[in-house]
C-alpha positions as CSV (number, residue, x, y, z in Angstrom):
1,M,-3.9,-74.7,180.9
2,A,-7.2,-74.3,179.2
3,E,-9.3,-71.2,179.9
4,R,-13.0,-71.4,180.5
5,M,-15.1,-69.4,178.0
6,L,-17.6,-66.5,178.5
7,K,-15.2,-64.7,180.8
8,F,-16.0,-61.3,179.4
9,T,-17.8,-60.3,182.7
10,T,-14.7,-60.9,184.8
11,V,-11.8,-60.3,182.4
12,E,-11.3,-56.8,180.8
13,R,-10.5,-56.3,177.2
14,T,-6.8,-56.0,176.7
15,T,-4.8,-55.3,173.5
16,P,-1.1,-56.3,173.1
17,A,1.3,-53.8,174.7
18,K,1.7,-50.7,172.5
19,R,5.0,-48.9,172.3
20,A,5.1,-45.4,173.7
21,A,4.5,-42.7,171.1
22,A,7.8,-41.0,171.7
23,A,9.7,-44.3,171.2
24,R,7.8,-45.5,168.1
25,A,7.8,-42.2,166.3
26,G,11.5,-42.5,165.6
27,D,11.3,-45.8,163.6
28,F,9.2,-47.9,161.2
29,H,8.8,-51.0,163.4
30,E,5.3,-52.3,164.2
31,I,3.9,-50.5,167.2
32,Y,2.2,-53.5,168.9
33,A,4.1,-56.2,170.7
34,D,2.9,-59.9,170.4
35,F,0.6,-61.5,172.8
36,I,2.2,-64.0,175.1
37,D,0.5,-67.4,175.1
38,A,-1.3,-66.9,178.4
39,K,-2.6,-63.5,177.4
40,A,-3.9,-64.7,174.0
41,A,-5.7,-67.6,175.8
42,E,-7.2,-65.2,178.4
43,Q,-8.5,-62.7,175.8
44,A,-9.9,-65.5,173.6
45,S,-11.7,-66.8,176.6
46,R,-13.8,-63.6,176.7
47,C,-15.7,-64.8,173.7
48,S,-19.4,-65.3,174.5
49,Q,-19.8,-68.2,172.0
50,C,-23.0,-66.5,171.0
51,G,-25.5,-68.5,168.9
52,I,-25.4,-65.9,166.1
53,P,-21.7,-65.1,165.5
54,F,-22.0,-61.6,164.0
55,C,-18.2,-61.4,164.0
56,Q,-18.2,-64.2,161.4
57,T,-21.0,-62.9,159.3
58,H,-19.4,-59.4,159.1
59,C,-16.0,-60.7,158.1
60,P,-15.7,-60.6,154.3
61,L,-14.0,-64.0,154.4
62,H,-16.5,-65.4,156.9
63,N,-13.7,-66.7,159.1
64,N,-14.8,-69.2,161.7
65,I,-13.9,-66.8,164.5
66,P,-15.8,-68.3,167.5
67,D,-14.3,-71.8,167.0
68,W,-10.7,-70.7,166.7
69,L,-11.1,-68.4,169.7
70,R,-12.4,-71.4,171.7
71,M,-9.4,-73.5,170.5
72,T,-7.0,-70.7,171.5
73,A,-8.6,-70.5,175.0
74,E,-8.2,-74.2,175.3
75,G,-4.6,-74.2,174.3
76,R,-5.2,-76.0,171.0
77,L,-3.2,-73.5,169.1
78,E,-2.2,-75.6,166.1
79,E,-5.8,-76.5,165.5
80,A,-6.8,-72.9,166.0
81,Y,-4.3,-71.8,163.4
82,A,-5.4,-74.5,160.9
83,L,-9.0,-73.3,161.2
84,S,-8.1,-69.7,160.8
85,Q,-6.1,-70.2,157.7
86,A,-8.7,-72.5,156.1
87,T,-10.6,-69.5,155.0
88,N,-7.9,-66.8,154.8
89,S,-4.7,-66.9,152.7
90,M,-3.0,-64.3,154.9
91,P,-4.4,-64.3,158.5
92,E,-1.4,-62.6,160.1
93,I,-1.7,-59.7,157.6
94,C,-5.4,-59.3,158.2
95,G,-4.7,-59.4,161.9
96,R,-2.4,-56.5,161.5
97,I,-4.2,-54.2,159.0
98,C,-7.9,-55.1,158.9
99,P,-10.1,-52.4,160.4
100,Q,-11.5,-54.8,162.9
101,D,-13.4,-52.0,164.6
102,R,-15.5,-51.7,161.4
103,L,-15.8,-55.4,160.7
104,C,-15.6,-58.4,163.1
105,E,-14.9,-56.6,166.4
106,G,-17.4,-53.9,165.6
107,S,-20.0,-56.5,165.3
108,C,-19.0,-58.5,168.5
109,T,-22.1,-59.2,170.7
110,I,-20.3,-58.4,173.9
111,E,-19.3,-55.0,172.5
112,Q,-22.9,-54.2,172.0
113,S,-23.6,-55.1,175.6
114,G,-20.9,-52.7,176.8
115,H,-18.2,-55.2,177.9
116,G,-15.7,-54.4,175.2
117,T,-15.1,-56.5,172.1
118,V,-12.9,-59.6,172.0
119,T,-9.5,-58.6,170.6
120,I,-10.1,-60.8,167.5
121,G,-7.4,-59.2,165.3
122,A,-4.7,-59.5,167.9
123,V,-5.5,-63.2,168.5
124,E,-5.6,-63.8,164.7
125,R,-2.1,-62.3,164.3
126,Y,-0.8,-64.2,167.3
127,L,-2.0,-67.6,166.0
128,T,-0.3,-67.2,162.6
129,D,2.9,-65.7,163.9
130,K,3.0,-68.6,166.4
131,A,2.5,-71.0,163.5
132,W,5.4,-69.6,161.6
133,E,7.6,-69.9,164.7
134,E,6.6,-73.5,165.4
135,G,6.7,-74.7,161.8
136,W,3.0,-75.3,161.5
137,V,2.7,-73.3,158.2
138,A,3.0,-76.1,155.7
139,P,4.8,-75.6,152.4
140,L,2.5,-74.9,149.4
141,R,1.9,-78.2,147.7
142,A,0.7,-78.2,144.1
143,G,-2.2,-80.6,143.2
144,P,-1.8,-83.1,140.4
145,A,-0.7,-81.3,137.3
146,R,-3.6,-80.4,135.0
147,G,-1.5,-79.2,132.0
148,Q,-3.2,-75.8,132.1
149,S,-1.8,-72.5,133.0
150,V,-3.1,-69.3,134.5
151,G,-1.5,-65.8,134.1
152,I,-2.2,-63.4,137.0
153,I,-1.6,-59.7,136.4
154,G,-0.9,-58.1,139.7
155,A,1.0,-59.4,142.8
156,G,-1.1,-57.7,145.4
157,P,-3.4,-59.5,147.9
158,A,-6.0,-60.5,145.3
159,G,-3.5,-61.9,142.9
160,L,-1.5,-63.7,145.6
161,A,-4.6,-65.3,147.1
162,A,-5.7,-66.5,143.7
163,A,-2.2,-67.8,142.9
164,E,-2.1,-69.9,146.1
165,R,-5.5,-71.5,145.5
166,L,-4.9,-72.2,141.8
167,R,-1.5,-73.8,142.5
168,E,-3.0,-76.0,145.1
169,A,-5.5,-77.1,142.4
170,G,-2.7,-78.2,140.1
171,Y,-2.4,-75.3,137.6
172,D,0.8,-73.7,136.4
173,V,0.6,-70.1,137.7
174,T,2.6,-67.1,136.6
175,V,2.2,-63.8,138.3
176,Y,3.1,-60.6,136.5
177,D,3.8,-57.4,138.3
178,R,5.2,-53.9,137.4
179,H,7.2,-53.7,140.6
180,D,10.4,-55.4,141.4
181,R,9.0,-57.2,144.5
182,A,5.8,-59.2,144.9
183,G,3.2,-57.9,147.3
184,G,1.7,-54.8,145.7
185,L,0.6,-52.2,148.2
186,L,1.3,-54.6,151.0
187,I,5.0,-54.0,150.3
188,Y,5.0,-50.5,148.7
189,G,1.9,-48.8,150.0
190,I,1.5,-49.8,153.7
191,P,4.2,-48.5,156.0
192,G,6.3,-50.8,158.1
193,F,4.9,-49.6,161.4
194,K,1.6,-51.2,160.4
195,L,3.0,-54.2,158.5
196,E,6.7,-55.1,158.5
197,K,7.9,-56.3,155.1
198,E,9.2,-59.6,156.3
199,V,5.7,-60.6,157.1
200,V,4.7,-60.2,153.5
201,E,7.9,-61.6,152.1
202,R,7.6,-64.9,153.8
203,R,4.2,-65.3,152.2
204,T,5.4,-64.6,148.7
205,Q,8.5,-66.8,149.3
206,R,6.2,-69.7,150.2
207,L,4.3,-69.2,146.9
208,A,7.6,-69.2,144.9
209,E,8.9,-72.3,146.7
210,G,5.5,-73.9,145.8
211,G,6.0,-73.4,142.1
212,V,4.3,-70.1,141.5
213,V,6.4,-68.2,139.0
214,F,6.9,-64.4,139.5
215,Q,7.6,-62.2,136.5
216,L,8.5,-58.9,138.2
217,A,9.3,-55.5,136.7
218,F,6.9,-56.7,134.0
219,E,4.4,-54.2,132.7
220,V,1.5,-55.3,130.6
221,G,1.3,-53.0,127.6
222,R,5.0,-52.5,127.6
223,D,6.5,-56.0,127.8
224,A,3.5,-57.8,126.4
225,S,-0.1,-57.0,125.4
226,L,-3.1,-58.6,127.1
227,D,-3.7,-60.7,123.9
228,E,-0.1,-62.0,124.0
229,L,-0.6,-63.1,127.6
230,R,-3.9,-64.7,126.6
231,A,-2.0,-66.7,124.0
232,R,0.5,-67.9,126.6
233,H,-2.1,-69.1,129.2
234,D,-5.4,-70.9,129.3
235,S,-6.9,-68.2,131.5
236,I,-6.0,-64.7,132.8
237,L,-6.8,-63.0,136.1
238,I,-6.5,-59.2,136.2
239,A,-5.9,-58.1,139.8
240,T,-4.0,-54.8,139.3
241,G,-5.7,-52.7,142.0
242,V,-6.3,-49.0,141.5
243,Y,-3.4,-46.7,141.3
244,A,-4.4,-43.5,139.6
245,A,-4.4,-40.7,142.3
246,R,-7.3,-38.3,142.4
247,E,-6.1,-34.7,141.8
248,L,-6.3,-31.8,144.1
249,I,-8.3,-29.2,142.3
250,A,-7.0,-25.9,143.6
251,P,-4.8,-23.0,142.4
252,G,-1.1,-23.9,142.9
253,S,-1.7,-27.7,143.0
254,G,0.9,-28.2,140.3
255,S,3.6,-26.5,142.4
256,A,6.8,-28.3,143.5
257,G,6.3,-29.6,147.0
258,V,2.8,-31.1,146.1
259,A,3.0,-34.9,145.9
260,P,0.6,-37.8,145.4
261,A,0.3,-40.0,148.5
262,L,1.3,-43.2,146.8
263,D,4.5,-41.7,145.3
264,Y,5.4,-40.5,148.8
265,L,4.7,-43.9,150.5
266,I,6.4,-45.9,147.8
267,A,9.5,-43.7,148.2
268,S,9.5,-44.2,152.0
269,N,9.0,-47.9,151.8
270,R,11.7,-48.3,149.2
271,V,14.2,-46.5,151.4
272,G,13.2,-48.8,154.2
273,L,13.9,-51.8,152.0
274,G,17.4,-50.5,151.2
275,D,16.7,-49.1,147.7
276,S,18.3,-45.9,146.4
277,V,15.5,-43.3,145.8
278,P,16.8,-40.1,144.3
279,A,13.5,-38.2,144.9
280,Y,13.8,-39.0,148.6
281,D,17.5,-38.1,148.8
282,S,16.8,-34.8,147.1
283,G,14.0,-34.0,149.7
284,E,11.2,-34.0,147.1
285,L,9.5,-37.0,148.8
286,N,11.1,-36.6,152.2
287,A,9.3,-34.8,155.1
288,A,12.4,-34.2,157.2
289,G,12.5,-30.7,158.7
290,R,9.4,-29.6,156.7
291,D,5.9,-28.5,157.6
292,V,3.7,-31.2,156.1
293,V,0.0,-31.0,155.3
294,V,-1.8,-34.1,154.2
295,V,-5.2,-33.6,152.5
296,G,-7.6,-36.5,152.9
297,G,-9.3,-38.6,155.6
298,G,-8.8,-42.2,154.7
299,D,-6.3,-44.8,155.8
300,T,-3.8,-43.7,153.2
301,A,-3.9,-40.2,154.7
302,M,-3.2,-41.8,158.1
303,D,-0.3,-43.7,156.6
304,C,1.1,-40.4,155.2
305,V,0.9,-38.4,158.4
306,R,2.4,-41.1,160.5
307,T,5.2,-41.6,158.0
308,A,6.0,-37.9,158.0
309,V,6.3,-37.9,161.8
310,R,8.9,-40.7,161.5
311,Q,10.8,-38.9,158.8
312,G,11.3,-36.0,161.2
313,A,8.8,-33.4,159.9
314,K,8.7,-30.0,161.6
315,S,5.0,-30.2,161.9
316,V,2.3,-32.6,160.5
317,T,-1.3,-31.5,159.9
318,C,-4.2,-33.6,158.4
319,L,-6.9,-31.6,156.6
320,Y,-10.3,-33.2,156.2
321,R,-13.5,-31.6,154.9
322,R,-15.8,-33.5,157.2
323,D,-15.8,-34.1,161.0
324,R,-14.2,-36.9,162.9
325,A,-17.4,-38.9,163.1
326,N,-17.6,-39.0,159.3
327,M,-13.9,-39.7,158.6
328,P,-13.6,-42.8,156.4
329,G,-10.3,-43.9,157.9
330,S,-9.9,-46.2,160.9
331,A,-10.6,-44.5,164.3
332,R,-7.8,-46.6,165.7
333,E,-5.3,-45.1,163.2
334,V,-6.5,-41.5,163.9
335,A,-5.9,-42.2,167.6
336,H,-2.4,-43.5,166.9
337,A,-1.6,-40.4,164.8
338,E,-2.8,-38.0,167.5
339,E,-0.6,-39.8,170.1
340,E,2.3,-39.2,167.7
341,G,1.7,-35.5,167.5
342,V,-0.3,-35.1,164.3
343,V,-2.8,-32.1,164.3
344,F,-6.2,-32.7,162.7
345,E,-8.0,-29.8,161.1
346,W,-11.6,-31.1,160.9
347,L,-14.2,-29.5,158.7
348,A,-11.5,-27.8,156.5
349,A,-10.9,-28.1,152.8
350,P,-8.0,-26.8,150.6
351,R,-8.6,-23.6,148.7
352,A,-5.1,-22.9,147.3
353,V,-1.5,-23.9,147.5
354,L,0.6,-20.9,148.5
355,G,4.2,-20.2,147.5
356,D,6.8,-18.3,145.5
357,A,8.7,-19.4,142.4
358,G,6.5,-22.4,141.9
359,H,7.3,-24.1,145.2
360,A,4.8,-24.7,148.0
361,D,5.3,-22.9,151.3
362,G,1.8,-22.9,152.6
363,L,-1.8,-24.0,152.1
364,R,-4.9,-21.8,152.3
365,A,-8.0,-23.7,153.6
366,A,-11.6,-22.9,153.9
367,R,-13.7,-23.7,157.0
368,M,-16.6,-26.1,156.3
369,R,-19.8,-27.2,158.0
370,L,-22.0,-30.2,157.3
371,G,-25.2,-29.3,155.4
372,P,-28.5,-31.2,155.3
373,P,-28.4,-34.9,154.6
374,D,-28.7,-36.0,151.0
375,S,-30.8,-38.9,149.7
376,T,-28.3,-41.4,151.2
377,G,-28.4,-39.7,154.6
378,R,-24.9,-38.3,154.3
379,Q,-24.3,-34.7,155.0
380,A,-22.4,-32.7,152.3
381,P,-19.8,-30.3,153.4
382,E,-20.4,-26.6,152.8
383,E,-18.1,-23.6,153.0
384,V,-18.3,-21.2,155.9
385,E,-18.1,-17.7,154.6
386,G,-15.1,-15.8,155.8
387,G,-13.6,-18.9,157.4
388,D,-10.4,-19.1,155.4
389,F,-7.1,-19.7,157.2
390,D,-3.5,-20.4,156.2
391,L,-1.2,-23.3,157.2
392,P,2.6,-23.5,156.7
393,A,3.4,-26.3,154.3
394,G,6.7,-27.1,152.6
395,L,5.2,-30.4,151.5
396,V,1.5,-31.0,150.6
397,I,0.5,-34.6,150.2
398,K,-2.6,-35.5,148.2
399,A,-4.4,-38.4,149.8
400,L,-7.8,-38.0,148.1
401,G,-8.3,-41.6,147.0
402,F,-7.6,-43.7,143.9
403,D,-9.2,-44.4,140.6
404,P,-8.6,-47.2,138.1
405,E,-6.0,-46.7,135.3
406,D,-7.3,-46.9,131.7
407,L,-6.6,-50.6,131.3
408,P,-8.2,-51.1,127.9
409,N,-5.7,-48.5,126.6
410,L,-2.7,-49.6,128.7
411,F,-3.2,-53.3,127.8
412,S,-4.1,-52.6,124.1
413,A,-7.4,-54.4,124.7
414,P,-10.2,-52.1,123.5
415,D,-12.8,-54.8,124.0
416,L,-12.1,-55.1,127.7
417,A,-15.3,-53.5,129.1
418,V,-15.2,-51.0,131.9
419,S,-17.9,-49.4,134.1
420,R,-18.6,-45.7,134.1
421,W,-16.1,-45.4,137.0
422,G,-13.4,-47.1,135.0
423,T,-13.4,-50.3,137.0
424,L,-13.5,-53.5,135.0
425,K,-16.9,-55.0,134.4
426,A,-17.1,-58.5,135.8
427,D,-19.9,-60.9,136.3
428,F,-21.1,-60.7,139.9
429,K,-21.0,-64.5,140.3
430,T,-18.2,-65.7,138.1
431,Q,-16.0,-62.6,138.0
432,A,-15.6,-63.1,134.2
433,T,-14.9,-60.0,132.1
434,S,-16.1,-59.3,128.6
435,L,-13.2,-61.2,127.2
436,P,-13.4,-65.0,127.1
437,G,-11.2,-66.7,129.7
438,V,-10.3,-63.3,131.3
439,F,-11.4,-62.8,134.9
440,A,-10.9,-59.9,137.3
441,A,-10.7,-59.5,141.1
442,G,-10.1,-57.0,143.8
443,D,-10.0,-53.2,143.7
444,I,-9.9,-53.1,139.9
445,V,-13.5,-54.4,140.0
446,R,-15.0,-53.0,143.3
447,G,-12.9,-49.8,143.5
448,A,-10.5,-48.9,146.3
449,S,-11.3,-51.1,149.2
450,L,-9.8,-53.3,152.0
451,V,-7.2,-56.0,151.8
452,V,-9.6,-58.5,153.3
453,W,-12.0,-57.9,150.4
454,A,-9.2,-58.4,147.9
455,I,-8.3,-61.7,149.5
456,R,-11.9,-62.8,149.3
457,D,-12.2,-61.7,145.7
458,G,-8.9,-63.5,144.7
459,R,-10.1,-66.7,146.3
460,D,-13.5,-66.5,144.6
461,A,-11.9,-65.7,141.3
462,A,-9.6,-68.8,141.6
463,D,-12.6,-71.0,142.2
464,A,-14.4,-69.5,139.1
465,I,-11.3,-70.0,136.9
466,H,-11.0,-73.6,138.2
467,Q,-14.6,-74.2,137.2
468,Y,-14.0,-72.6,133.8
469,L,-10.9,-74.5,133.0
470,S,-12.3,-77.8,134.2
471,Q,-15.2,-77.4,131.8
472,R,-12.8,-76.7,129.0
473,A,-10.8,-79.7,129.8
474,L,-13.9,-81.9,129.9
475,L,-15.1,-80.6,126.5
476,A,-11.6,-81.2,125.0
477,A,-11.6,-84.8,126.3
478,E,-15.1,-85.4,124.8
């Protein structure tokens, strides 16, 4: 039965049921249950259908949120799904891992009026999961063959979004990736309790069944240079993401027991996928029975602390140099971590890794305070004299962010221009790089960012490549 809209004054905001912390801390399954049909319709009916949909304008993909919320409330679920996927290549993934509190939901009009935001992300996830169950997700169908091919370097969200759009336009598409599974950080970087791997795998399987070719365990620079790939294809898209971990600059940071966040998360995800991981079996990348300290305050740090809990760590502490209000990670993820027993040491920075015989057994930290705002208005952390303290730590995980790899060197492409931060230089409108026919999208251009931005960039890059190749085909015909 259809729900009437504008019910935010009479219906309270409700999220899907969340598993109890004690139950979920013992496994890697997603922590939220699915909405039932009636609950999804009820929550969608809270939308105010405001004249200026800030939720839509603050979504990087500009998803038509008010309209598919109305359709959901009216029980028109297949139409609602079709509208949600028209602008988003992976709506059920964004529904799970987007920081909606900072994007669409954070801009919701009724949130500003104190009624609590519409649960946009949960409805988005519900719609696409329902579509998979009901068979509404259509196979990927290639457009009329154009006789042109595109090579995509990187099987993460930007590369996959571009591959789908280009295949629909009729291009032959080959995706190259260094890992042995497609999905990039969706598979290897994000833990299963946020995004179960079957959700990603059904997306990549759909692409493969639609004719997208995946060349996995393929490393550009080792298995082929960029120039060799350019010779194979009419255009190239670089969507590698950023993988170089920022270092912990402190005495003892090279000790055994100090690990980069991504190495730790990849090991955990591989074990969950059934792979043999010697560094996990040896305890090097396994938190079981150990005191764990994670240094950093972003979403990767939250993934690490919550993974350590599930691996059976003795204790888990997150060390962040600013306060809670200035933490870059999702407030929702911080709350989940606290529920699961993680201790947060706010306004604290690492001073030295402690230990004997080159192995970490503790971390010395300095107390910090926030100083005067800089020109951007952000307060810089300053040390508090005499505020040092020690934490036990058999495993210290560095979650300090990521930088680009040296692609001109790795790809044997010295003319591939980079910015002063090492990201690829790409035209703002066309996403074209300094090399003819080579485009770039996602984190390798904008720096470490959100999955939803990678999807947006991948779709935009596909459109730019289509325009480029169409012009080339027209010139050749003339």
